[in-house]
C-alpha positions as CSV (number, residue, x, y, z in Angstrom):
1,X,116.4,180.6,17.5
2,X,116.0,180.0,14.5
3,X,118.5,177.1,12.3
4,X,119.5,179.4,9.9
5,X,120.9,182.0,12.5
6,X,122.3,179.2,14.3
7,X,124.1,178.0,11.4
8,X,125.5,181.1,10.5
9,X,126.7,181.9,14.1
10,X,129.1,179.0,13.8
11,X,130.7,180.7,10.4
12,X,130.6,184.4,12.1
13,X,130.3,185.2,15.4
14,X,131.6,181.5,17.1
15,X,133.7,180.4,14.4
16,X,136.2,178.3,15.9
17,X,139.1,180.1,14.6
18,X,138.6,183.8,15.0
19,X,135.9,184.0,17.5
20,X,136.3,181.0,20.0
21,X,140.4,180.7,19.3
22,X,139.8,176.8,19.5
23,X,141.9,174.0,17.6
24,X,144.6,176.4,16.4
25,X,147.3,173.2,17.0
26,X,146.0,171.7,13.8
27,X,145.2,174.8,12.2
28,X,149.2,175.8,12.7
29,X,150.1,172.2,11.7
30,X,147.9,171.0,8.5
31,X,147.6,174.2,6.5
32,X,150.5,173.7,4.0
33,X,148.1,173.4,1.5
34,X,144.6,173.5,0.3
35,X,144.0,170.0,0.2
36,X,145.3,169.2,3.8
37,X,142.9,171.8,4.7
38,X,140.1,169.9,3.4
39,X,141.0,166.4,4.6
40,X,141.4,167.8,8.3
41,X,138.1,169.7,8.3
42,X,136.3,166.9,6.6
43,X,137.3,164.6,9.4
44,X,136.4,167.3,12.0
45,X,133.5,168.2,10.5
46,X,132.6,164.1,10.4
47,X,133.5,163.6,14.2
48,X,132.0,166.9,15.7
49,X,128.6,166.4,13.8
50,X,128.2,163.1,15.1
51,X,129.4,163.4,18.7
52,X,127.0,166.7,18.8
53,X,124.3,164.4,18.2
54,X,125.5,161.2,19.7
55,X,125.9,163.8,23.3
56,X,122.4,165.6,22.8
57,X,120.6,162.4,22.4
58,X,122.1,160.9,25.5
59,X,122.4,164.1,27.3
60,X,119.2,162.7,30.0
61,X,121.0,159.5,30.4
62,X,124.5,160.7,31.2
63,X,125.8,161.5,34.9
64,X,127.4,164.9,35.6
65,X,129.9,163.9,37.3
66,X,131.5,161.4,34.5
67,X,129.9,163.2,31.5
68,X,133.5,164.8,30.2
69,X,134.8,160.7,30.1
70,X,131.9,159.6,28.2
71,X,131.7,162.5,25.6
72,X,135.9,161.8,25.3
73,X,134.3,157.8,24.5
74,X,132.0,158.9,21.9
75,X,134.5,161.2,20.3
76,X,137.4,158.6,20.2
77,X,134.8,156.3,18.6
78,X,134.0,158.7,15.7
79,X,137.8,159.8,15.4
80,X,138.6,155.6,15.0
81,X,136.2,155.4,11.9
82,X,137.5,158.6,10.2
83,X,141.1,157.0,11.0
84,X,140.6,153.7,9.4
85,X,138.1,155.2,6.2
86,X,141.6,157.8,5.3
87,X,144.1,155.1,5.9
88,X,142.1,153.1,3.8
89,X,141.1,155.1,1.0
90,X,142.9,158.3,1.4
91,X,146.6,157.0,2.4
92,X,148.3,160.1,0.8
93,X,146.3,162.3,2.7
94,X,146.5,160.2,5.5
95,X,150.3,160.3,5.4
96,X,150.4,163.9,5.5
97,X,147.8,164.6,7.8
98,X,149.6,161.9,10.6
99,X,149.2,162.6,14.1
100,X,147.1,165.2,14.0
101,X,144.2,162.7,12.3
102,X,144.1,160.9,16.1
103,X,144.6,163.8,18.1
104,X,141.2,165.0,17.0
105,X,139.8,163.1,20.2
106,X,141.4,166.2,22.1
107,X,140.6,169.0,19.9
108,X,139.5,171.5,22.0
109,X,136.2,172.6,19.2
110,X,134.8,169.3,19.2
111,X,134.9,168.5,23.0
112,X,133.8,172.2,23.6
113,X,131.0,172.2,21.5
114,X,130.2,168.7,23.3
115,X,130.1,170.3,26.8
116,X,129.1,174.4,26.0
117,X,126.0,173.0,23.1
118,X,125.2,169.6,22.9
119,X,124.9,168.8,26.5
120,X,122.4,171.6,27.0
121,X,120.2,171.5,23.7
122,X,118.2,169.2,21.3
123,X,119.3,166.8,18.9
124,X,118.3,169.0,15.4
125,X,120.0,172.2,17.2
126,X,123.3,170.7,18.1
127,X,122.9,168.9,14.4
128,X,122.9,172.5,13.0
129,X,125.5,173.5,15.8
130,X,127.9,170.9,14.8
131,X,127.4,172.0,10.6
132,X,127.9,175.6,11.2
133,X,130.8,175.4,13.5
134,X,132.0,172.7,10.6
135,X,131.7,175.1,8.0
136,X,133.4,178.0,9.7
137,X,136.3,175.5,10.5
138,X,136.5,174.6,6.8
139,X,136.7,177.8,5.4
140,X,139.2,179.6,7.4
141,X,141.5,176.1,7.1
142,X,141.0,176.8,3.5
143,X,141.8,180.4,3.1
144,X,144.7,179.6,5.3
145,X,146.2,176.8,3.4
146,X,145.6,178.7,-0.1
147,X,147.6,181.8,1.3
148,X,150.0,179.7,2.4
149,X,150.4,177.7,-0.5
150,X,150.4,180.1,-3.3
151,X,152.9,182.2,-1.2
152,X,155.2,179.2,-0.5
153,X,155.2,177.2,-3.9
154,X,153.4,179.9,-6.5
155,X,150.8,177.6,-7.0
156,X,147.7,175.9,-5.5
157,X,147.2,171.9,-6.5
158,X,144.6,170.1,-5.0
159,X,143.9,166.2,-5.6
160,X,146.0,166.4,-8.5
161,X,144.3,169.7,-10.2
162,X,146.2,173.0,-10.4
163,X,143.7,175.3,-9.8
164,X,145.9,179.1,-9.7
165,X,149.4,179.4,-10.7
166,X,151.2,182.7,-9.8
167,X,154.3,184.2,-11.5
168,X,156.1,184.4,-8.3
169,X,159.2,183.6,-6.9
170,X,158.6,180.1,-5.2
171,X,161.7,180.8,-2.9
172,X,159.2,181.9,-0.2
173,X,159.3,178.6,1.3
174,X,158.8,180.3,4.7
175,X,155.3,180.4,4.1
176,X,154.9,176.4,4.3
177,X,156.9,175.9,7.3
178,X,155.9,176.9,11.1
179,X,156.7,180.7,10.7
180,X,154.5,181.0,8.0
181,X,151.8,179.4,9.9
182,X,152.1,181.9,12.8
183,X,152.6,184.8,10.3
184,X,149.2,184.2,8.4
185,X,147.1,183.8,11.4
186,X,148.4,186.1,13.3
187,X,147.8,188.8,10.3
188,X,144.1,187.4,9.3
189,X,143.2,187.6,13.2
190,X,144.3,191.0,13.0
191,X,142.4,191.9,10.0
192,X,139.3,190.2,12.0
193,X,139.5,192.1,15.6
194,X,140.2,195.5,13.9
195,X,136.7,194.9,11.9
196,X,135.0,193.7,14.8
197,X,136.5,196.9,17.1
198,X,135.1,199.1,14.2
199,X,131.7,197.6,14.4
200,X,131.6,198.0,18.2
201,X,132.6,201.3,17.8
202,X,129.4,202.3,15.5
203,X,127.5,200.2,17.7
204,X,127.1,197.1,15.7
C-alpha cells in the first residue's frame, strides 16, 4: 500500500458515511448548516488523527483484554481538549453543537478506526488513515449541510460571510429539521449506491 491510496480510500471506498455507514447520529444532528458541519468535522478530525497515532504507537504495550477501555481513555482525553478549546474560543459553535461534542467519545468512526486500523498498523499509516477518513467525513458533512441550509434558508452563511443566496421560498424549513436530515442523507446514499451498483455491473 502507498500513502496516497490509503488517504483516498478514506474519502471514497471507506468513506465513513457512505462507505462504512458510521457516525450517522452526529451527521443527522449537526448538519443544519455548513458552519456546524465544519465545526463538527474539525473536532472529529483532531480526535481521530491524534487517537489513531496514540493507539498505533502503544498497540504493542496495550494488553488485548483491556484494549477497548484504554482506547476510550485515549479518545476521551482528546475529546476533552476539543471541548475546552471550542468552549473557550468558539462559544457560539460550542453552543450550536451542544452535547455532540462530548459524544465524540463514543463516535463509531473513531473507536472503529482505532480497533480496525490503528491497532494493526504503524503510526505513519494510522496518521494517513485518520486524515483520509476525516477528509471524507468533512466533505460529506459539508455537502449535507450545504444542501439542507440552502434549501431550508435560501442561503449559505459561514462565519458571518454569505457565500450563496438563492431566490427560493425560505419556508422549506423542513430541510433544517430532522426530517430534512433523513431525506437528504437517504437521497445521497441512494445515488452513491446506484453508482456503485452500476460500477460493479460493469466489472469495476
